[in-house]
C-alpha positions as CSV (number, residue, x, y, z in Angstrom):
1,M,-27.8,-19.2,-9.5
2,E,-28.0,-15.8,-8.0
3,K,-24.5,-13.9,-7.6
4,Q,-23.5,-13.6,-3.9
5,W,-21.7,-10.4,-3.4
6,A,-18.9,-10.0,-0.9
7,S,-18.4,-6.8,1.0
8,F,-15.2,-4.6,1.2
9,D,-14.9,-5.8,4.8
10,D,-14.8,-9.4,3.6
11,F,-12.1,-8.7,1.4
12,A,-10.2,-6.6,4.0
13,R,-10.4,-9.7,6.6
14,L,-8.1,-11.5,4.0
15,E,-4.4,-11.2,4.9
16,I,-2.7,-11.5,1.5
17,R,1.2,-11.6,1.6
18,A,4.1,-11.8,-0.8
19,G,6.6,-14.7,-0.2
20,T,9.5,-16.5,-2.1
21,I,9.1,-20.1,-2.8
22,L,12.1,-22.1,-0.9
23,T,11.3,-25.7,-1.9
24,A,8.8,-27.5,-4.2
25,Q,8.5,-31.2,-4.0
26,P,5.9,-33.5,-5.7
27,F,3.2,-34.6,-3.3
28,P,2.0,-38.1,-4.5
29,K,-0.3,-38.5,-1.6
30,A,-2.7,-35.8,-2.7
31,R,-5.8,-36.8,-4.4
32,R,-5.0,-34.4,-7.4
33,P,-1.5,-33.8,-8.7
34,A,-0.1,-31.0,-6.3
35,Y,3.4,-29.7,-5.2
36,R,4.3,-29.1,-1.4
37,L,5.6,-25.9,-1.1
38,T,7.5,-24.0,1.5
39,V,7.5,-20.2,1.3
40,D,9.1,-17.6,3.1
41,F,6.9,-14.6,4.0
42,G,9.6,-12.7,5.9
43,P,10.6,-12.2,9.8
44,E,7.0,-11.4,10.8
45,I,5.0,-14.5,9.4
46,G,7.9,-16.9,8.8
47,V,8.2,-19.8,6.5
48,K,4.9,-21.7,5.8
49,K,3.8,-24.7,4.1
50,S,1.2,-24.9,1.3
51,S,-0.1,-27.7,-1.1
52,A,-0.7,-26.3,-4.6
53,Q,-2.3,-27.9,-7.6
54,I,0.1,-26.3,-10.1
55,T,1.6,-29.4,-11.6
56,E,0.2,-28.7,-15.2
57,Q,2.1,-25.3,-15.6
58,Y,5.1,-25.6,-13.5
59,R,8.1,-27.8,-12.8
60,P,9.3,-28.0,-9.1
61,E,12.8,-26.7,-10.1
62,E,11.3,-23.5,-11.7
63,L,9.2,-22.6,-8.7
64,V,12.1,-22.2,-6.2
65,G,12.9,-18.4,-5.8
66,M,9.6,-17.4,-7.4
67,Q,7.6,-14.6,-5.4
68,V,3.8,-15.5,-5.0
69,L,0.9,-14.0,-3.3
70,A,-0.9,-16.1,-0.8
71,V,-3.7,-15.7,1.8
72,V,-2.0,-16.4,5.2
73,N,-4.8,-16.0,7.7
74,F,-6.8,-19.1,6.6
75,P,-6.8,-21.7,9.2
76,P,-4.4,-24.7,8.5
77,R,-5.7,-27.5,6.5
78,Q,-4.9,-31.4,6.3
79,I,-4.3,-32.7,3.0
80,A,-3.1,-36.3,3.3
81,D,-0.3,-36.4,5.7
82,F,0.6,-32.7,5.0
83,M,-0.7,-29.5,6.9
84,S,-1.0,-26.8,4.4
85,E,-0.7,-23.3,6.4
86,V,-1.3,-20.8,3.6
87,L,-3.3,-20.5,0.3
88,V,-1.0,-19.8,-2.7
89,L,-3.1,-17.6,-5.2
90,G,-3.5,-18.5,-8.8
91,T,-5.9,-18.4,-11.6
92,Y,-7.8,-21.2,-13.3
93,S,-6.6,-20.9,-16.8
94,E,-6.5,-22.8,-19.8
95,G,-3.8,-25.5,-19.3
96,G,-4.0,-25.4,-15.5
97,V,-3.3,-23.0,-12.6
98,V,-1.2,-19.9,-13.2
99,L,0.3,-18.5,-10.1
100,I,-0.4,-14.7,-9.2
101,T,3.1,-13.1,-8.8
102,P,4.1,-9.6,-8.3
103,Q,5.4,-7.8,-11.3
104,R,8.7,-6.5,-9.6
105,P,10.5,-7.9,-6.6
106,V,9.0,-7.0,-3.2
107,R,10.0,-7.9,0.1
108,N,8.8,-11.1,1.7
109,G,5.7,-10.3,3.8
110,D,4.5,-7.2,1.8
111,R,0.8,-7.2,2.2
112,L,-1.5,-6.8,-0.8
113,G,-3.0,-3.3,-0.4
């Protein structure tokens, strides 16, 4: 399989922002184990919902208050009876998905640059 290259313009079209997880709840209706998250991206973007398959590495109570990075300009996606509005970013690592987080606290809504 030949590698497909993305251009810098492709990357620049992604709006990746920092946000703080407000709530994390089990999502039993998802096909694969997941949590329903609400994430605060600050006054410009607001609070958005996401379905995240991160149950192998995280418990809901440890997610609340965590800052994460997410793509906020993908179209919403229906997952069972839940509308996921943003894609929280993580790496597929041994033992499950590990979230991408800022190294230091940042303002909600700060853009990856």
